[in-house]
C-alpha positions as CSV (number, residue, x, y, z in Angstrom):
1,M,90.0,74.7,99.0
2,H,90.0,72.7,101.8
3,T,87.1,70.4,102.0
4,T,86.2,70.1,105.8
5,K,83.5,71.0,107.6
6,C,84.1,72.9,110.6
7,Y,85.5,76.4,111.9
8,R,89.3,76.7,111.2
9,R,91.1,78.6,113.8
10,L,94.2,80.5,112.9
11,L,97.0,79.7,115.2
12,T,100.1,82.1,115.4
13,A,103.4,80.8,114.2
14,T,104.8,80.4,117.3
15,A,101.7,78.1,118.5
16,V,102.1,76.0,115.7
17,T,105.7,76.0,116.0
18,G,105.3,74.6,119.9
19,T,102.7,72.1,119.0
20,L,105.0,70.5,116.1
21,A,107.8,70.2,118.7
22,L,105.8,68.5,121.2
23,A,104.3,66.3,118.5
24,A,107.9,65.6,118.1
25,C,108.3,64.0,121.5
26,Q,105.2,62.3,121.5
27,S,105.2,60.0,118.5
28,S,107.7,57.5,119.9
29,S,106.6,53.9,119.5
30,S,107.6,52.7,122.9
31,N,108.0,53.7,125.9
32,A,111.3,54.0,128.2
33,D,110.5,51.2,130.6
34,G,110.6,49.1,127.7
35,T,107.1,47.6,127.8
36,G,106.8,48.4,124.2
37,A,103.3,50.3,124.2
38,K,102.4,52.3,121.6
39,T,102.0,56.0,121.6
40,I,100.3,58.2,118.5
41,T,99.9,62.0,117.5
42,I,97.3,62.9,114.6
43,A,97.0,66.4,113.3
44,M,93.2,68.2,112.8
45,N,92.7,71.4,111.0
46,A,90.5,72.8,113.9
47,E,90.1,72.5,117.8
48,P,86.9,71.4,118.6
49,A,84.0,73.7,119.4
50,S,83.5,71.5,122.2
51,L,84.3,68.5,123.8
52,D,80.4,68.3,125.0
53,P,79.0,65.6,122.7
54,A,75.7,67.5,122.2
55,L,77.4,71.0,121.7
56,S,79.5,69.4,119.1
57,Q,79.2,68.6,115.3
58,S,78.8,65.8,113.0
59,T,82.0,66.4,111.2
60,A,84.9,64.2,110.9
61,E,87.1,66.6,112.4
62,A,85.0,67.7,115.5
63,L,83.9,63.6,115.6
64,T,88.1,62.8,116.1
65,Y,87.8,64.5,119.5
66,I,84.8,63.1,120.9
67,D,84.8,59.1,119.8
68,L,87.9,58.7,121.6
69,A,86.3,59.3,124.8
70,Y,82.7,58.4,124.4
71,E,81.6,54.7,123.1
72,P,78.5,55.1,121.3
73,L,75.2,53.1,121.4
74,I,75.9,51.6,118.2
75,T,79.1,51.3,116.0
76,Q,79.2,52.2,112.5
77,D,82.1,50.9,110.6
78,G,84.1,52.5,107.3
79,N,81.2,51.0,105.2
80,G,78.3,52.0,107.0
81,A,77.7,48.4,108.4
82,L,76.3,48.7,112.3
83,S,78.1,46.6,115.1
84,P,77.5,46.8,118.7
85,G,78.7,49.4,121.1
86,L,77.3,50.0,124.4
87,A,74.3,48.2,123.2
88,T,75.0,44.9,122.2
89,S,71.5,44.3,120.7
90,W,68.7,46.5,119.4
91,K,65.1,46.0,117.7
92,Y,62.1,47.5,117.2
93,T,59.1,46.4,119.0
94,N,56.3,47.8,117.2
95,K,55.1,47.2,113.3
96,A,54.8,50.9,113.3
97,L,58.5,51.6,113.7
98,T,58.0,54.2,116.5
99,T,59.3,52.0,119.6
100,F,63.3,50.8,119.4
101,Q,64.7,49.3,122.3
102,L,68.6,48.7,123.1
103,T,70.0,46.2,125.4
104,L,73.0,47.0,127.0
105,R,76.2,45.2,127.7
106,P,76.6,44.5,131.2
107,D,80.0,45.0,131.7
108,A,80.5,48.7,130.3
109,K,81.9,51.3,132.4
110,F,82.4,55.4,132.5
111,S,86.1,56.5,132.8
112,D,85.5,56.9,136.5
113,G,84.6,53.3,137.4
114,Q,81.1,54.1,137.6
115,P,78.9,51.1,135.4
116,V,76.6,52.4,132.7
117,T,73.2,51.7,133.7
118,A,69.7,52.1,131.5
119,A,69.1,55.0,133.8
120,D,72.5,56.6,132.6
121,V,71.6,56.2,128.9
122,V,68.2,57.7,129.5
123,K,69.3,60.6,131.3
124,S,71.7,61.3,128.5
125,V,69.5,61.1,125.3
126,D,67.1,63.4,127.4
127,R,70.0,66.2,128.3
128,D,70.6,66.0,124.5
129,K,67.3,66.8,124.1
130,T,67.3,69.9,126.0
131,A,70.8,71.0,125.1
132,N,71.7,74.1,123.5
133,G,73.5,72.1,120.3
134,V,72.9,70.6,117.2
135,I,71.8,67.7,118.3
136,A,68.8,69.2,120.5
137,T,67.5,71.1,117.4
138,T,67.6,68.3,115.1
139,Y,66.6,65.1,116.8
140,A,64.3,66.7,119.7
141,D,61.4,66.0,117.7
142,L,62.3,62.8,116.5
143,I,63.0,61.0,119.7
144,K,60.1,61.9,121.8
145,S,61.2,59.9,125.2
146,A,63.7,57.5,126.4
147,T,62.2,55.0,129.2
148,A,64.7,52.4,131.2
149,T,62.3,49.2,130.5
150,G,64.7,47.0,132.3
151,S,67.8,47.0,134.4
152,D,69.8,46.6,131.1
153,T,67.0,47.8,128.5
154,V,66.0,51.2,127.1
155,T,63.3,52.3,124.8
156,L,62.8,55.0,122.8
157,N,59.6,56.4,121.7
158,L,59.6,57.8,118.2
159,S,57.4,60.7,117.3
160,K,57.1,59.2,113.6
161,P,58.1,55.8,111.7
162,D,61.8,55.9,111.6
163,P,63.2,52.3,110.3
164,V,66.9,53.5,110.6
165,I,67.0,55.2,114.0
166,A,69.8,52.7,114.8
167,Q,72.5,54.9,112.4
168,L,71.4,58.1,114.1
169,L,72.8,56.0,117.3
170,T,76.1,55.6,116.2
171,Q,79.0,58.0,116.6
172,E,78.4,59.4,113.3
173,F,75.6,61.5,114.6
174,L,76.7,61.9,118.3
175,V,73.0,61.0,119.8
176,G,74.3,57.9,121.0
177,A,77.4,59.1,123.0
178,I,76.4,58.5,126.4
179,V,77.5,61.0,128.8
180,G,78.4,59.3,132.4
181,P,76.5,60.7,135.8
182,K,79.1,62.8,136.8
183,G,79.3,65.0,133.4
184,L,75.6,65.5,133.5
185,A,75.8,67.0,137.2
186,D,78.3,69.6,136.0
187,P,77.7,70.1,132.3
188,K,79.8,73.3,131.9
189,S,82.7,70.8,132.7
190,L,82.0,68.9,129.7
191,G,83.3,71.3,127.1
192,T,87.0,71.1,128.6
193,T,86.6,67.3,130.1
194,T,85.5,64.2,129.3
195,D,82.9,61.9,131.1
196,G,82.4,58.8,128.6
197,A,82.7,55.0,128.5
198,G,84.8,55.3,125.4
199,P,88.6,53.5,125.1
200,Y,90.2,56.8,126.0
201,M,89.7,59.9,128.6
202,L,91.2,63.5,127.8
203,D,94.3,64.2,130.1
204,A,93.6,67.5,131.0
205,A,97.1,68.3,132.3
206,Q,98.7,67.4,129.0
207,T,96.1,69.3,127.3
208,V,96.2,72.7,125.9
209,A,92.9,74.1,124.4
210,G,93.4,75.0,120.6
211,Q,97.0,73.3,120.5
212,H,97.2,69.7,121.3
213,Y,94.5,67.3,123.0
214,T,95.7,64.3,125.0
215,Y,94.0,61.2,125.5
216,V,95.2,58.1,127.8
217,P,93.5,54.7,128.5
218,N,90.2,54.6,130.4
219,P,91.5,52.0,132.8
220,Y,87.5,50.7,132.8
221,Y,86.9,50.2,129.3
222,W,85.2,46.6,128.6
223,D,87.2,45.5,125.7
224,K,91.1,46.4,126.4
225,S,92.2,44.4,123.2
226,A,90.7,47.6,121.7
227,V,93.1,50.2,123.4
228,H,96.1,50.7,121.1
229,F,97.7,53.4,122.4
230,T,99.3,54.5,126.1
231,Q,98.7,57.9,124.7
232,F,96.7,59.4,122.0
233,T,97.1,63.2,120.9
234,V,95.3,65.6,118.7
235,D,97.2,68.3,117.5
236,V,95.8,71.8,115.9
237,I,97.4,72.5,112.8
238,P,95.3,75.0,110.8
239,N,97.4,75.3,107.9
240,P,97.5,72.4,105.3
241,Q,101.3,72.7,104.2
242,T,102.2,72.8,107.8
243,A,100.1,69.5,108.6
244,Y,101.4,67.9,105.5
245,N,105.0,69.0,106.5
246,A,104.5,67.2,109.9
247,L,103.2,64.4,108.1
248,R,106.2,63.8,106.3
249,S,108.7,64.4,108.8
250,G,107.3,61.6,111.3
251,Q,106.2,64.1,113.6
252,V,102.1,63.2,113.1
253,S,100.6,59.7,111.7
254,F,97.6,61.4,110.3
255,I,96.0,64.5,109.1
256,D,93.2,65.7,107.4
257,G,93.9,66.1,103.6
258,S,93.3,68.8,101.2
259,P,93.7,69.9,97.8
260,D,96.3,72.4,98.5
261,T,98.6,69.4,98.9
262,I,97.2,66.2,97.3
263,S,99.2,66.0,94.5
264,Q,102.4,66.0,96.9
265,A,100.9,63.3,99.0
266,S,99.5,61.4,96.0
267,G,103.3,60.5,95.0
268,K,104.6,59.5,98.2
269,S,105.1,55.7,98.6
270,S,106.0,56.5,102.0
271,L,102.2,58.0,102.5
272,T,98.4,56.3,102.1
273,V,95.6,58.6,100.9
274,Y,92.0,58.3,101.9
275,S,89.4,60.2,100.1
276,A,85.6,59.4,99.9
277,P,82.5,61.8,98.9
278,A,81.6,63.4,101.9
279,A,79.5,66.3,101.5
280,W,77.0,68.6,99.2
281,Y,77.9,72.3,99.3
282,G,75.6,75.1,98.3
283,V,73.2,77.3,100.0
284,D,70.4,76.5,102.1
285,L,67.3,79.1,101.2
286,I,65.8,78.5,104.5
287,D,63.1,81.5,104.4
288,R,60.9,80.1,101.5
289,S,58.0,82.0,103.0
290,G,59.6,85.3,102.4
291,A,59.2,86.3,106.3
292,L,62.9,87.9,105.9
293,V,63.3,88.3,102.2
294,P,59.9,88.5,100.3
295,A,61.5,87.5,97.3
296,L,62.6,83.8,98.6
297,A,58.6,82.8,98.8
298,K,58.4,82.8,94.6
299,Q,59.3,79.3,93.5
300,Q,60.3,81.5,90.1
301,V,63.0,83.6,92.1
302,R,64.3,80.2,93.9
303,E,64.5,78.5,90.4
304,A,66.5,81.5,89.1
305,L,69.1,81.4,91.7
306,N,69.6,77.8,91.0
307,Y,69.8,78.4,86.8
308,A,72.3,81.7,87.7
309,V,75.4,79.3,89.1
310,N,77.8,78.1,86.9
311,R,78.3,74.5,88.8
312,A,81.1,73.2,86.6
313,A,83.2,76.4,87.1
314,V,82.5,76.7,90.9
315,T,83.6,73.2,91.5
316,Q,86.8,72.8,89.3
317,T,88.0,76.4,91.1
318,L,87.2,75.3,94.8
319,F,87.7,71.7,94.3
320,D,90.4,71.1,92.1
321,G,89.2,68.3,90.3
322,Y,88.0,66.4,93.7
323,G,84.5,67.5,93.5
324,T,81.3,66.5,91.2
325,P,79.0,69.5,90.0
326,T,75.2,68.9,91.2
327,D,72.0,70.0,91.6
328,E,71.0,67.4,94.3
329,I,71.1,67.0,97.9
330,S,71.9,63.6,97.5
331,D,75.1,61.6,96.1
332,S,75.4,59.1,93.4
333,A,76.6,56.7,96.2
334,Y,73.2,56.3,96.9
335,A,71.4,55.6,93.8
336,G,68.2,53.9,94.5
337,E,68.1,56.1,97.8
338,G,67.2,59.3,96.8
339,Y,69.9,59.8,94.1
340,D,68.3,60.8,90.7
341,P,70.9,60.7,87.8
342,S,68.7,62.5,85.6
343,Y,68.1,65.5,87.9
344,T,72.0,66.0,88.8
345,A,72.1,68.7,86.0
346,H,68.3,69.9,86.2
347,Y,69.6,73.5,86.2
348,T,71.9,74.2,83.5
349,Y,73.8,77.4,84.0
350,D,71.6,80.0,82.2
351,P,71.7,83.6,83.4
352,A,69.5,84.6,80.7
353,K,66.8,82.5,81.6
354,A,67.4,82.9,85.2
355,K,67.1,87.0,84.5
356,Q,63.4,86.1,82.9
357,L,62.3,84.1,85.9
358,L,63.3,87.1,88.2
359,A,61.0,89.6,86.0
360,Q,58.2,87.3,86.0
361,A,58.6,87.1,89.8
362,G,58.3,90.6,90.3
363,Y,61.8,91.2,90.6
364,P,63.1,92.5,87.5
365,N,66.1,94.7,89.0
366,G,66.9,91.6,91.6
367,F,67.0,92.0,95.5
368,T,69.1,91.9,98.6
369,L,69.3,89.2,100.8
370,T,72.0,87.9,103.8
371,I,74.0,84.6,103.3
372,D,75.2,83.5,106.7
373,A,78.3,81.5,106.1
374,A,78.5,79.6,109.4
375,A,82.3,78.7,109.5
376,T,81.4,75.8,112.4
377,F,79.1,74.2,109.2
378,G,81.9,74.0,106.4
379,D,83.5,76.2,104.1
380,G,80.8,78.6,103.9
381,V,82.6,81.4,103.2
382,E,84.2,80.1,99.9
383,V,80.9,79.0,98.8
384,S,78.6,81.6,99.6
385,Q,81.5,84.3,97.7
386,A,81.6,82.0,94.9
387,I,77.6,81.9,94.5
388,A,77.2,85.2,95.3
389,S,79.5,86.5,92.1
390,Y,77.2,84.7,90.0
391,W,74.0,85.9,91.6
392,A,75.4,89.3,91.3
393,A,75.4,89.3,87.4
394,I,71.8,88.5,87.6
395,G,71.0,91.8,89.9
396,V,71.0,89.8,93.3
397,K,73.1,91.2,95.6
398,A,74.2,88.8,98.7
399,Q,75.5,90.0,101.8
400,I,78.0,87.8,103.5
401,D,78.1,87.3,107.3
402,D,80.4,84.9,109.0
403,T,79.3,83.7,112.2
404,P,82.4,81.5,113.9
405,D,80.8,80.9,116.8
406,S,78.4,77.8,117.1
407,S,76.1,78.4,119.8
408,V,75.6,81.8,118.2
409,Y,74.9,80.8,115.0
410,V,72.5,78.1,116.6
411,G,70.6,80.8,118.5
412,L,70.3,83.1,115.2
413,L,68.6,80.0,113.3
414,V,66.5,78.8,115.7
415,A,65.1,82.7,116.3
416,K,64.5,82.6,112.4
417,K,67.0,85.4,112.1
418,V,69.0,83.6,108.8
419,P,67.6,84.2,105.5
420,A,69.8,81.5,103.7
421,L,72.7,79.7,104.9
422,A,76.2,78.8,103.1
423,F,76.9,75.2,104.4
424,D,78.0,71.7,103.6
425,Y,76.0,68.7,104.4
426,G,76.7,65.3,104.6
427,V,75.5,63.0,102.0
428,Q,73.2,60.2,103.2
429,P,70.4,58.5,102.1
430,M,67.4,60.7,101.3
431,F,65.5,59.2,104.4
432,L,68.2,60.8,106.5
433,E,68.5,63.9,105.0
434,S,64.8,64.4,104.6
435,T,64.2,64.4,108.8
436,D,66.8,67.3,109.0
437,L,66.1,69.2,105.9
438,L,63.0,68.7,104.8
439,D,60.2,67.9,107.4
440,Q,58.0,71.2,108.8
441,G,58.9,70.2,111.8
442,G,62.4,69.6,111.3
443,G,65.9,70.9,112.9
444,L,68.0,73.7,111.9
445,F,68.0,73.7,108.2
446,N,64.4,73.8,108.1
447,A,64.1,76.7,110.7
448,F,61.1,78.2,109.3
449,G,59.2,75.2,109.1
450,S,58.7,75.3,105.4
451,T,56.0,72.9,103.4
452,D,54.5,71.7,100.5
453,P,51.6,69.4,99.7
454,E,53.1,67.6,97.1
455,L,56.4,67.2,99.0
456,S,54.6,66.2,102.0
457,R,52.9,63.7,99.8
458,L,55.6,61.9,98.5
459,L,57.6,62.0,101.8
460,A,54.3,60.0,103.1
461,T,54.8,57.5,100.5
462,A,58.4,57.1,100.2
463,R,58.5,56.5,104.1
464,A,55.6,54.2,104.4
465,A,57.3,51.9,101.8
466,T,60.8,51.7,103.5
467,T,61.6,49.2,106.0
468,P,64.6,48.6,108.3
469,A,66.2,46.4,105.8
470,A,65.7,48.3,102.5
471,E,65.5,52.0,101.2
472,S,62.6,53.0,98.8
473,S,63.2,53.7,95.4
474,D,60.2,56.4,96.2
475,W,62.7,58.8,97.6
476,A,63.7,59.7,94.0
477,A,60.4,61.3,93.6
478,V,61.3,63.4,96.7
479,E,64.3,64.4,95.3
480,Q,63.0,65.7,92.3
481,R,60.2,67.7,94.1
482,V,63.0,69.2,96.4
483,V,65.0,70.2,93.2
484,D,61.8,71.5,91.5
485,L,61.1,73.6,94.1
486,G,64.5,75.2,94.3
487,W,64.7,75.2,98.3
488,F,68.3,74.4,98.0
489,V,71.5,75.7,95.8
490,P,73.6,72.7,96.0
491,V,76.8,73.5,93.9
492,A,79.0,70.1,94.3
493,V,79.6,67.2,96.2
494,G,83.1,67.2,97.4
495,A,85.4,64.5,98.8
496,E,86.8,64.3,102.6
497,Q,90.7,63.4,102.4
498,F,92.8,62.3,104.7
499,Y,96.9,61.3,104.6
500,G,98.2,58.8,106.9
501,A,101.7,57.2,107.7
502,K,101.8,53.7,105.6
503,S,102.4,52.0,108.7
504,L,99.2,53.1,110.3
505,Q,96.3,50.7,110.1
506,G,92.2,51.0,110.8
507,V,91.5,53.8,108.5
508,D,88.4,52.7,106.8
509,I,86.2,55.7,105.1
510,S,83.6,55.3,102.2
511,A,80.6,57.3,100.6
512,E,78.4,55.5,103.5
513,N,80.9,56.7,106.2
514,S,83.4,59.4,105.7
515,S,84.6,59.9,109.0
516,P,87.3,57.6,110.0
517,D,87.2,56.5,113.8
518,P,90.3,57.1,115.4
519,V,89.4,54.5,118.0
520,E,90.3,51.9,115.2
521,F,93.8,53.3,114.6
522,H,96.5,51.1,115.3
523,F,100.2,50.1,114.0
């Protein structure tokens, strides 16, 4: 299993061969004019669903295409530390943590030379809230409004206290990827062009959608020292072995890793292997009220679905030793911030108990449900097939639907037509996950607005005890309640893996940030 979090588009052999041939021409380290200016070619296993930040996903693969052209308001490094981006400073302006002010740098310009103003930032954030993308459905309710409170200051008015809003404004979450006036005036153009204030901009003349995307320096970028290449090309190579061969031959300098090739890469002195816990994989039982599948309204049924899965076996089969079985929607990297080691094996594999719980709930013969295995949200197909095989043993018949188009998929979720979703979700502190996964007014992953009085109480307690400087241990109680409710059927925490040429520098990832920032790459 290739533990990536995006849709894989299969290219024909001819297209892949053509891409590699192009890469061979673009991997030179100096220009013909003798200036010594460098170029780089890397490979991702999937093309972007869109180059529009508002319609993209927060995945390592998708972010690569966005980060090069769009400077975030705040930058997050590989260890999770925050530093200035378009904003030079930021602060809360009230004790309730519901107003957040950013001061913009005076020298930032979009790639067409227009200065980045407070009004531009407001318009870009407002557009995120109304675009039909993941950002809108996830954060529209959190950021109630954005206001230009000065020529260089923007204030975000939040619908509820949020001590970590700064992290949501980094390149990892795309909310802070500010689009220029030209792009906002013609939003359809953003799917195939760029209009950001980042160090690079897309060169449409040298780009072939679905095959390779070429970026050149933004001539107006505020920090010339951060522009390391005269040309930055991202090739699309879906096949892990083909990508690995391209890396070994020097045609590309960096690729997505894969369990299919990890043993080959680990033994090569000319390569560096990067790996970090990235996401938990499993099923989100969204229809907890039983609107589409009445059985899911019963907690006993949801518990049965958890007891029915042999997590250790699934993890070994799908992750080849590079995953950790779990019952939680958090990870050990966030101990004290939600993860509870005593609950990671709460649901022991017990099909007999699962059948007993189904019978007690009134479903002795099981039931049928549909799992939407959204390819754009990860390796959903493989995850759902593995889980469905165990559910079948207790009489639960799962029909798996694969929805590769992200806009169609988002529409299905918003319309409450998906009872269960197989996907992977980036591991984060529970505070961040709770807004997206648990809140009644949350986003895509709680589309039916599920609520539980005890969970709501625990959330309120944890949030009241959390400050911008530290998380609260009360989040462990939230995690326990979520596991008890059986809202999710997590299976494993999988690692994100990348390989790079030994000469490549600036690749920095950790559990706190498993998406490398290509802007930092250099030789």
